[in-house]
N, CA, C and O atoms as CSV, one atom per row, in Angstrom:
chain,resi,resn,atom,element,x,y,z
A,1,MET,N,N,80.559,-76.382,288.925
A,1,MET,CA,C,80.499,-76.924,287.638
A,1,MET,C,C,79.497,-75.896,287.003
A,1,MET,O,O,79.582,-75.722,285.787
A,2,LYS,N,N,78.582,-75.219,287.699
A,2,LYS,CA,C,77.481,-74.258,287.021
A,2,LYS,C,C,78.061,-73.017,286.536
A,2,LYS,O,O,77.675,-72.371,285.561
A,3,ASN,N,N,79.253,-72.686,287.498
A,3,ASN,CA,C,79.837,-71.540,286.955
A,3,ASN,C,C,80.700,-71.694,285.770
A,3,ASN,O,O,80.799,-70.891,284.843
A,4,LYS,N,N,81.239,-72.684,285.890
A,4,LYS,CA,C,82.092,-72.823,284.566
A,4,LYS,C,C,81.084,-73.126,283.088
A,4,LYS,O,O,81.321,-72.836,281.915
A,5,LEU,N,N,80.138,-73.682,283.587
A,5,LEU,CA,C,79.202,-73.751,282.398
A,5,LEU,C,C,78.504,-72.166,281.883
A,5,LEU,O,O,78.149,-71.917,280.731
A,6,ASN,N,N,78.448,-71.469,282.747
A,6,ASN,CA,C,77.933,-70.176,282.452
A,6,ASN,C,C,78.929,-69.449,281.858
A,6,ASN,O,O,78.645,-68.746,280.888
A,7,LEU,N,N,80.314,-69.511,282.375
A,7,LEU,CA,C,81.501,-68.819,281.929
A,7,LEU,C,C,81.647,-69.074,280.215
A,7,LEU,O,O,81.794,-68.232,279.329
A,8,ALA,N,N,81.547,-70.553,280.121
A,8,ALA,CA,C,81.701,-70.932,278.760
A,8,ALA,C,C,80.802,-70.596,277.787
A,8,ALA,O,O,81.106,-70.394,276.612
A,9,ILE,N,N,79.259,-70.507,278.435
A,9,ILE,CA,C,78.401,-69.915,277.552
A,9,ILE,C,C,78.588,-68.685,277.197
A,9,ILE,O,O,78.540,-68.395,276.001
A,10,LEU,N,N,78.843,-67.699,278.193
A,10,LEU,CA,C,78.992,-66.424,278.008
A,10,LEU,C,C,80.172,-66.090,276.965
A,10,LEU,O,O,80.042,-65.178,276.149
A,11,SER,N,N,81.473,-66.982,277.050
A,11,SER,CA,C,82.301,-66.814,276.535
A,11,SER,C,C,81.909,-67.188,275.113
A,11,SER,O,O,82.528,-66.490,274.310
A,12,LEU,N,N,81.128,-68.014,274.565
A,12,LEU,CA,C,80.777,-68.530,273.441
A,12,LEU,C,C,79.854,-67.695,272.785
A,12,LEU,O,O,79.895,-67.558,271.562
A,13,SER,N,N,79.071,-67.156,273.454
A,13,SER,CA,C,78.153,-66.272,272.938
A,13,SER,C,C,78.661,-64.934,272.414
A,13,SER,O,O,78.104,-64.306,271.514
A,14,LYS,N,N,79.831,-64.528,273.090
A,14,LYS,CA,C,80.624,-63.309,272.846
A,14,LYS,C,C,81.513,-63.623,271.379
A,14,LYS,O,O,81.604,-62.840,270.433
A,15,ILE,N,N,82.044,-64.796,271.463
A,15,ILE,CA,C,82.605,-65.276,270.366
A,15,ILE,C,C,81.662,-65.392,269.014
A,15,ILE,O,O,81.905,-64.952,267.891
A,16,ASN,N,N,80.519,-66.116,269.475
A,16,ASN,CA,C,79.629,-66.297,268.435
A,16,ASN,C,C,79.210,-64.970,267.675
A,16,ASN,O,O,79.220,-64.917,266.446
A,17,ARG,N,N,78.854,-63.944,268.447
A,17,ARG,CA,C,78.379,-62.740,267.816
A,17,ARG,C,C,79.247,-62.168,266.948
A,17,ARG,O,O,78.759,-61.743,265.901
A,18,GLN,N,N,80.845,-62.009,267.185
A,18,GLN,CA,C,81.902,-61.868,266.529
A,18,GLN,C,C,81.825,-62.458,265.051
A,18,GLN,O,O,81.903,-61.912,263.950
A,19,HIS,N,N,81.650,-63.724,265.428
A,19,HIS,CA,C,81.674,-64.586,264.134
A,19,HIS,C,C,80.632,-64.439,262.976
A,19,HIS,O,O,80.779,-64.460,261.754
A,20,VAL,N,N,79.553,-64.285,263.755
A,20,VAL,CA,C,78.149,-64.163,262.858
A,20,VAL,C,C,78.336,-62.784,262.224
A,20,VAL,O,O,77.927,-62.637,261.072
A,21,GLN,N,N,78.888,-61.804,262.830
A,21,GLN,CA,C,79.242,-60.334,262.137
A,21,GLN,C,C,80.167,-60.687,260.980
A,21,GLN,O,O,79.890,-60.250,259.864
A,22,LEU,N,N,81.263,-61.457,261.166
A,22,LEU,CA,C,82.257,-61.433,260.448
A,22,LEU,C,C,81.803,-62.476,259.122
A,22,LEU,O,O,82.341,-62.446,258.016
A,23,PHE,N,N,80.748,-63.338,259.505
A,23,PHE,CA,C,80.301,-64.281,258.488
A,23,PHE,C,C,79.415,-63.459,257.466
A,23,PHE,O,O,79.488,-63.668,256.256
A,24,PHE,N,N,78.519,-62.449,258.059
A,24,PHE,CA,C,77.845,-61.704,257.146
A,24,PHE,C,C,78.609,-60.923,256.245
A,24,PHE,O,O,78.407,-60.903,255.030
A,25,VAL,N,N,79.661,-60.152,256.955
A,25,VAL,CA,C,80.528,-59.350,256.256
A,25,VAL,C,C,81.184,-60.090,254.861
A,25,VAL,O,O,81.119,-59.587,253.739
A,26,VAL,N,N,81.767,-61.271,255.154
A,26,VAL,CA,C,82.385,-62.196,254.026
A,26,VAL,C,C,81.237,-62.531,252.963
A,26,VAL,O,O,81.460,-62.437,251.756
A,27,LEU,N,N,79.943,-62.945,253.496
A,27,LEU,CA,C,79.001,-63.149,252.900
A,27,LEU,C,C,78.409,-62.179,251.836
A,27,LEU,O,O,78.066,-62.520,250.704
A,28,THR,N,N,78.341,-60.987,252.330
A,28,THR,CA,C,78.035,-59.682,251.779
A,28,THR,C,C,79.141,-59.406,250.539
A,28,THR,O,O,78.780,-59.102,249.402
A,29,LEU,N,N,80.404,-59.546,250.902
A,29,LEU,CA,C,81.099,-59.417,249.770
A,29,LEU,C,C,81.482,-60.272,248.894
A,29,LEU,O,O,82.082,-59.916,247.880
A,30,ALA,N,N,81.154,-61.686,249.190
A,30,ALA,CA,C,81.049,-62.687,248.205
A,30,ALA,C,C,80.025,-62.528,247.214
A,30,ALA,O,O,80.203,-62.706,246.009
A,31,MET,N,N,78.693,-62.105,247.887
A,31,MET,CA,C,77.659,-61.930,246.772
A,31,MET,C,C,77.809,-60.783,246.189
A,31,MET,O,O,77.191,-60.621,245.137
A,32,LEU,N,N,78.625,-59.725,246.682
A,32,LEU,CA,C,78.949,-58.526,245.467
A,32,LEU,C,C,79.868,-59.062,244.409
A,32,LEU,O,O,79.793,-58.704,243.234
A,33,VAL,N,N,80.795,-59.989,244.894
A,33,VAL,CA,C,81.934,-60.122,243.897
A,33,VAL,C,C,81.138,-61.329,242.735
A,33,VAL,O,O,81.467,-61.550,241.570
A,34,THR,N,N,80.285,-61.813,243.344
A,34,THR,CA,C,79.566,-62.873,242.532
A,34,THR,C,C,78.544,-62.376,241.648
A,34,THR,O,O,78.215,-62.921,240.595
A,35,GLY,N,N,78.006,-61.205,242.172
A,35,GLY,CA,C,76.933,-60.481,241.395
A,35,GLY,C,C,75.350,-61.253,241.770
A,35,GLY,O,O,74.344,-61.212,241.062
A,36,VAL,N,N,75.503,-61.900,243.023
A,36,VAL,CA,C,74.155,-62.515,243.233
A,36,VAL,C,C,73.271,-61.710,243.479
A,36,VAL,O,O,72.147,-62.087,243.147
A,37,GLY,N,N,73.374,-60.342,244.123
A,37,GLY,CA,C,72.248,-59.664,244.490
A,37,GLY,C,C,71.873,-58.522,243.431
A,37,GLY,O,O,70.896,-57.779,243.525
A,38,ALA,N,N,72.892,-58.517,242.336
A,38,ALA,CA,C,72.801,-57.427,241.322
A,38,ALA,C,C,71.401,-58.121,240.283
A,38,ALA,O,O,71.248,-59.321,240.053
A,39,PRO,N,N,70.602,-57.112,239.834
A,39,PRO,CA,C,69.655,-57.533,238.696
A,39,PRO,C,C,70.362,-58.007,237.297
A,39,PRO,O,O,71.446,-57.538,236.948
A,40,GLU,N,N,69.809,-58.760,236.701
A,40,GLU,CA,C,70.442,-59.437,235.569
A,40,GLU,C,C,69.963,-58.116,234.434
A,40,GLU,O,O,68.828,-58.268,233.984
A,41,ASP,N,N,70.612,-57.035,234.012
A,41,ASP,CA,C,70.256,-56.356,232.807
A,41,ASP,C,C,71.244,-56.363,231.814
A,41,ASP,O,O,71.283,-55.489,230.948
A,42,GLY,N,N,72.060,-57.305,231.880
A,42,GLY,CA,C,72.967,-57.847,230.493
A,42,GLY,C,C,74.105,-56.908,230.606
A,42,GLY,O,O,74.917,-57.011,229.687
A,43,GLY,N,N,74.411,-55.858,231.670
A,43,GLY,CA,C,75.443,-54.949,231.644
A,43,GLY,C,C,76.856,-55.811,232.395
A,43,GLY,O,O,78.022,-55.502,232.153
A,44,GLY,N,N,76.478,-56.815,233.237
A,44,GLY,CA,C,77.665,-57.628,233.648
A,44,GLY,C,C,78.236,-58.649,232.654
A,44,GLY,O,O,77.965,-58.614,231.454
A,45,SER,N,N,79.005,-59.519,233.195
A,45,SER,CA,C,79.501,-60.591,232.448
A,45,SER,C,C,78.578,-61.891,232.497
A,45,SER,O,O,78.664,-62.839,233.278
A,46,THR,N,N,77.536,-61.655,231.302
A,46,THR,CA,C,76.891,-62.891,231.214
A,46,THR,C,C,77.087,-63.897,230.038
A,46,THR,O,O,77.615,-63.582,228.972
A,47,HIS,N,N,76.665,-64.997,230.304
A,47,HIS,CA,C,77.397,-66.153,229.343
A,47,HIS,C,C,76.436,-65.954,228.077
A,47,HIS,O,O,76.603,-66.632,227.063
């Protein structure tokens, strides 16, 4: 039982690391597209 738990935690952390990296890449791309990180200098599409 303990071995199965350790194996599950090990595989979960491996998958988690990849998912976290993928999440940050998608988040960064989304922020670039929406312009969240860009300063508002009036050069973008403002209302």
